[in-house]
Every structure is written in structure tokens, then in C-alpha cells.
N, C-alpha and C positions, 0 to 999 in steps of 0.2 A: 187336240192331242191329249191322250191319257198316258201318264207315266206310271209304272209299277210303284207300289208303296210297300213298306216293310211288313205290313200286316194284312195285305190283300189276300183273299182266299184263293186257293188253287182248285176250287170247285166251279166249273164253267157255269153251272146253274145259278150260282150266286154272283158270278161276274157279269151275268147278262142283264142285270137290272138297268133299265133305261136304254139298252141297246138290243132289245129282243129281236127286232126285225132287221138288224144290221147283219151283214155277212160275217160269219166266223170261220168258215172252212170251205175250200173249193177242192173237190176231188174229181179228177178227170173231167174238168170243165163244168161240173155240176155244183152250184153254190148251195150252202146250207146256212141258215140263219142261226143266231144264238138260241132262239126259241126252239127251232127244229132239233138242234143238237141236244138241248136240255131234255127234250122228250125222249130222244134215243138213249141218252145216258140213264134216265129213269128206267127204261125198259131193260137195259143191260144190267143194272144193279138189282132188278127184281129176280134175276136168275144167277146172281153172283155167288160163287161157291165160298162160303165162310164156314170154317171148321167150328162146330158148336163149342168145343172145349178149348180151342186155341184160336180165338178171333184175330190174333196178331200173327198167325202163321202165314208165311209168304205164299203168294201165288206167282205163277210165271205166265207172261204174255209173249207170244211170237209177234214181234213188232212189225206187222205188215202195213204198208202204206195204202190201206184201203179204208173206205168209210167204216166198215165194221171193226177193223183193227184199231182205228183212231178213236172210235167211240168207246171201246173197251179201255184204251189208254186214259181217256178223260174220266171214265168211270173209276179207274184205279186211283186217280188223283182225288176225285170227290170222296172216295171211301177213306182215304188217308191210312191205308194199311200197306204193309210191305209188298211191293210188286217188283219182280225181276223181269226186266225187258231183255228179250233174246233176239239176236240178229236173225232176220228171216233166211239168210244164206248159210247159217250154221248147219252142220251135218247132224243127223240123228244122234250120233255119238256125243257130239258137243252139247246138244240140247239136253240129253240125259245127264251128262256130267254136271252141267250148270244147275239143273233142277235138284240133283242130289246135294251139290255144294250149298245151295240156298235153303234146302229143306222145304221146297215149294210143295204144297199139298194138292195143288190143282194146276193144270196147264191148258191155256187157250191156244189152239194151233192156228188161229186165224178164222176159224169157223165155229168150232164147238169146244166145250170144256171137257176135260177128262181128269179123273182123280189119278194121283200118282202114288207110288209106294215109297217116296222119299221119307227118310227118318227126320224127326225134329232135330234142328241144329241149335247150338248155343251161339250167343253173341249177337242176335238180332237186336238192334238198338230200339228202345221204346218209341223214339220219334221217327224211325226210318219209314220213308214213303216210297222211295225208288231204290232199287238195287241195280247197278250198272256194272257190266263186266269191262274191265280195262282192256284196251286193245294193245296188249303188250307185244313187243317185237320178237319175243322169244316163244310166243304161243302159250305162255303161262298166264292164266287169267286170275285176277282177284276181283272180288265183288265189293264195289264202293257203295256205301250207304249215304243217301241224301235225304234230308227232311224238306218239308214245305218251306221252312225258314231259309235253308241254304239255297234252295232253288230260287226263292224270291230274291235273295240277296244277289245272286248271279245275274238275274234279269234286271234288277235295279241298276247295278254297276254298268252293265252293257248299255242300257238306255241313257245313262248319264253321259257316256262317251259318244254314242250315236243316237240322239233323240229321234223318236218316231215323228214322221210328218203325218198330217191328217189323212192322206190318201195312200199310205204305205200298205203294201201287201208283201209278205215274206214267202219266198219260194222254199218249200221243204225239199231240198236236193240232197240231203244226207240221211242215212238211216237213223230213225229216232231211237234205236237201241244204243246209238252212239251219243255221247254227250253233246256233240255239235248239232245233232238233229233234235234231241229232246229239248235243248235250250231254246231253239226257235219256237217250239210249241208253247213253252212256258212264257217266253217273252211276249208272244202275241196274245196269249190268253190274258195275261195281266194288263196288257195295254189295250185290250178289246180290238185287236187288229186281225184281219183275215190271214190265214195260212193257206197257201196254194200248193196242192199236191199234183205234180205232173211227172210223167215218166218218159225218159229218152236221153239222148246224148246231146251235150252242148255243141257238138260239132255238126249236128243235124239241123238244117234250116227249118224243117217242119216243127221240130221241138221248140226252137227259139220262137217261131211264130205263135205256137200255142201258149207259151209263157207270156209273150207280149200281149196276146188277146185277153189274158187274165189279169193284166195290169200289175205284174210283179215288179216291185221297185227295189227289193233287197234280196240278195242271194248270200248263202253261206256255202263256201266251196273249199275243197282241198285242192292243192296245186295241180293235180292231174286233171280235175274238172276245169280249172282256170286255163290250163293248156288247151283243152278242147274248145273252150269258149273263144280263146284267142285265135284258134285256127279258123273258126267261123268269121271272126272280125276281119282277119287277113284275107280270107277268100272273098267276102262280100263287101269289104270296105266300109263296114258300119258296125255299130254295137246294138244290142237289144234296146228297143224303144222303151222309155220309161224307167230304165235301170238307174237307180240313184247311187247305191254303194254295193260293194262286194266285200264280205268278210272272208279272209283266206287264212286257214290254219290247218292243223292236223299233221303237217309235215313241212320240212324246209322248202322254201321257194327261192329259186336262183335270182340273181340280180337281173339277168336277161329277161326272165319271165315278168319281173316287176316293171321293168322298163317298157316291155311290150304292152302291158296293161295300161301304163300311163299314156303311151303313144296312141292307144285306141280309146282313151277317155273312159276307162272302166271304173276309175275311182276306187281302186282296191285298197282295203285296209288290212294289213297283215297282222296276225295275232299270234300270241303264244298262250296256250292253256293246257288243261289236263282234266281228266275225268274227276280227279280228287278235288278240284276246285270249282266244279260245276260249269266248266268251259273256260271262259277267258280269264287270264291273269293280267296280261298286258295286251294292248291294242294300239295301233297307230291312230292318231286323231284325224278327224275328217279333213282338216286343212293340209295334212301330209300329202294328199293326193294332188295338190295343186302344183307341186314341184316334181321334176324328174327324180326318181329314186337314185340315191348315190351310195346307199349302205344297206346291209342285210339286217336291219333292226326290226324288232317286233313291237315298236311303239313304247308307250309309257304304262306304268302300273295303273290299273283302273282305280277309281275313287274308292278309298277304303282298304286297298291292298297295300301291305308293307312287304318290302323285299330286302334281302341282304345276301352277301356272299361270304362263304367261309374261306379258309386259307387255300383250299383246292379249287376255288372259284365255283364251287357247287352252289346252286341257287336255293335259298330258303324263302318260303312264302308264308305270310299270315293274312288271312282273308275271311270276311264274314260268310263267304260262300264255301269255305272249306268243309269237306265231308265230315260226317259224324265218326267215321272210321271204317276200316275194312271188316267185312263180315268174318267172324271167327277170331279176330284180333281184339286186343283191348281198345275200348272206345277212346277217341281223341278228345271228345267233348262230352260232358255229362248231359248236356242238352243242346238243342240246336241254337239257342240264344246265348249259351255260355261263351265267354271270351275265347276266341280261337287261338290255338297254340301255334308256334312256329312249326312249319312242316318242311322237311328236307326233301327236295326233289332229286331226281337222278340226272339233272341237267346242269351243265357248266355254262356260265354266261359271263358277259361283260355288262356292267352298268355304267354308261357314259356319264360324264359330268353333268349333262343337261337332263339326266334321268332316263334317257332312252335305253332300252334293254336289247342286247343282241345275244341270241342263244348259239353257243358254240357246238354243242352236241351232248349226248348222254355219257355219263361217267362210265357206265358199263359197256360202252362201245369203244372206249379208248384203246388204241393200238400202240404197242411199245416196239419201236424199231431202232436199233442201234443205241438203246438207252434213252431215246426221246419219246415223249408222249405225243400222239397224233390223234386229233379229232377227225374221224373219217367224214362226218357230215360237213365240216368246214372245208376239207379238201374237195369233196364232191361239189359243193357250191361254187368253188373256184373253177374246177375243171368244167363244170356245167356252163360256164360263160363262153366256152369255145364254140364257134358257130357250127362245127362238125359234130358236136356232141348233143344227142337228143336226151339220153339218160346215162347216168354213171353211178356205179357203186364201188367203193374202195374196201377191200378185205385184207386181212393179214393171214398169211400162210406161214407155218413153222419154217424157220431158216436157221441153220447152224451158226451163221455169221451175224445176222441182223436180229435174231430172236423172232421177229415177225417180218416177213417180206411183203411189202405193199403191192397189191395187185389191183388194177383198175378193170372192172367189167364195164364195157362201153357199148351202148346202143347208138350206132352212128346215125347221123342225119342222112336223108336220101341222097344228098349231093356230095357226101364225104368221099374223097379219093382214098381208097383203102391202102394204096401203097405209101401214102404219106401220113396216114392218121397217127401212127405211133410217134414218129419223129416230130411232127408238128405239135402234138399234144404235150410231148416231153419239153419241147422248147417253150411252149406256152406256160407250162408248169414252172419251169425255171425262172420265168419272169415274175411270177406271182406267189410262189411258195418257197419256204426254206428248203434247202437240199434234202433234209431228212424226211420231209413230207411228200417227196416226189415218188410216184409209183416206179417200181422196178420192172413190172411187166404189165402189158395191156392185152386183154382178151376181148374180142368182139363177140357180142351175144345179140340174139334177136329181140329179147325183152328181159326185163328184170322182174323177179318175183315180188308181188305186192300183197299187202294185207288188205282187209276189207275197205278201209277208207283211204287207200292210196299210199300208206306208209311202206317204205322198203322193208321187205322181210329179210332181215340180215342173216338169220339162220339159214334160210334157203339160198341166199346169195353166196354165203360161205361154202355151202355144199356144192353149188354150181362151180365156184372157183376151184375147189378141190377136185371135182370131176374133170374139169378141163385140164388141170395139171397132170392128171394120171393118164391122159391120152397120149 
């Protein structure tokens, strides 16, 4: 077992010493050794577009999960120059906007490089290696700057909580333009472990069979993917062979989902993290999977992470994996190795006496009804425990009496009796919620709008509630 160190290079060609013939990457069932990938990286760098007068000018990569796309990602790390990763599902308009925001001088579309007309921007940190767009729930993106040192720190802290086993292979099941995906690539690179790229749905037995055949023992999933995986487990009465642990983050997960994971032996570790911290901030410990979940916690602060709450229960974080700063804003750290400052998140939390952290919801999502503050994420997690609720979103609509009137948008389960859904869910809510947090209206919808990694799109959900009100 090889654990990441604080000074290990993020150049795959240098990481391959002594493991040249070991598998480093599997793409669509085709394995590639460290030696083979090193040669492909050399070829990619031979044609890499570097501006002669601005060698530190950013470039942009469309982060496609293909061999060619991943080789260019590894080449970007080897070059240690600012590289913007762009989600492959972004629209042409989004791509153009991000390129302009980053001042990227060239763009790799998954096949070829093209020069751009983007103007040079200010504020690119001297140590910036990766630029990642935050997956904001409002659709407004900021570019987070990470260095090799912050990425290494994130990988080290993750491996301290969940050490690699000799035979581990990590499934790349999240887009690597997202911090949850890129962190898998960095962790496995530093630990000299294979990454497996496969495409499909976790509810599909053929996809599960393909993943099993490649020996995947570790998954990183968002709750939507975990839900699909559990539907497979329930249908077939088994879990994927060889699966050791599942890291689950990116969005809140209900207690019912957690208990189903335990029931089917998935050994799911629920996490809380953010792009600004290089992925995980808190994570449940491996032994947490041995007992049935009783709470909605996100585990403990990783080794090296400090946490505190202010008077509004807003969570503050200090971590060696903390970003260098947002592009265009003043740097948070003069260098990647400088002492990290305290960083204020937009999340409200509880830190239990034993150190476990429970995330209540975002401060900018707070609803005020009848003078009381309501965390919609907390209410959604409670209502989501009802067996007739498949998905739920809680919105606030203007109301002359309440200020904001709480409306629940519910995707019912297939067996939900529609004539009883509202009354039963109100009765359930009265048992588990304070009166001011109980919804005033319920609207049945076919689906809820989601962002790229499964987070609820609250802006779109509010627009849906407003449209339903006007009918």
C-alpha cells in the first residue's frame, strides 16, 4: 500500500518509478500501464499550446472521460501551469463565458486545440495548477484556484481516513471537472492505484457487471447515484462484487437512503466538502458503516482540518487543502504552503460533543416564515423519510401574512395514494417538525430540477413553484 506524501509530484511520469508495468488507468475495459500513459503524456506535451510571452497563461480543457481527454488532464498536471477544467455537458455559451473569465489562451475540445480570443485576466495565482468552477446552486460560477500542494493535501487527508488496500481500484463515476471527480484522479495518482472509467447507470445490471469485471472496490457517488445503486441491490438482492466502500457527497442524503445502504451492506461513508477545500472536509470513519445509521451526520473533520461555528451557526474551515483563492479576487494564501486562513462557508452546521458534524443547510437558502428561520434542506431530509416521498423540495413563496409561505414540491413514490398524500405528509411533518417548519401547500411534480452532479436547482424549483401557483 502506497500513501500520498506531502511532497509527492503530480506528474504521472515521475510517479511511475518502480510501477511502470502496473495498471494506472482503465478506459472502457482497456487497461493502460503507467509506462504507456507516460508515453502518451509526452506526446500530448509535445504539441501543448504555450503562449511564448505568457507561459503561465491559463488553458482550458473539456474534461471528457476518454483516454485522450484524461491524457491531456495528466499532461496539464505534469506541466504545472494553470488549467481550467470545463464540464463536458456545458453549453457553448457556458464554455465561452468560462474561457473569457479565466483568460484561457487555448481550448482543448476533447479532440483538438484551438486558440481563443480571450483577453488576459488579472489575479491568476503564481502557484495555480487547476481552475475549477464551483457548482453553485444559483448558476453563478466562481473559479477556484488549486495548487499541487493543496491537491496533495486533500489526497493525503482522504487516505488517512480511508487508507488504500493493495488491490483497490477506484471507479471514476463523477465528472472530473467537478472536485469530487478530480480528487479521485489525484488520490489514485499519488497512491499508484488504478482509476477505472466506465459509462452507464448504476441501476443497469450490465453496467454493474462491467464495473465488477474491472475489479472496482471504491466508488465516489452523489445521492442520486446511490439511489440508483440501491435500486439495483433491491431488485437483484445483492451488491456489486468486490465493492469495499462508497464515498457519498455533493448533496444531502436522507436517513432512509443511509439505512438502505446499510441494509444492503454498501458501507457508505457520507461526507461534507466543497470545491474550495479540494473535496472532503468531514467524512464518516470506516467503522461508522458497522452500525445502522441513526443520524444525518457527515462524520468528523479530516486529519489537519479545524472547524468552528460563529454565532449564526455558520461553519468556518481551516485546512491545508484550502484553495489559493478565487480567480479575480485577492489571494487567500501567498503560497500553497502558507498557513491557511479561516474560511467562512455558506453552510450552517451542528458540531456534536463527540466531534461529529451535521450540516443543516446553506445560509443563503434560509426561508423566513412568521418570523422564524427555516432551513429547507433540513425540512426536506425529514419529509424525505416518508415512504411515499421519492423526492421533495421546499420553497418559499411571498405571503402577506407569513412573509414566506412554505410550499413542498413532491415527487411521489409509485405506490403513493394521491388522495391521502397531502394529509399523511402533513401528519408526518407535525410529528417530526416544529409547527413553523411545516409546509402550507403541497404540489405534486413529475421530477425536480437538478444541477450537473445531482444538487437540487433551487432557482428552477422556485420558478416551478411560482408557475404552479399561477395556474
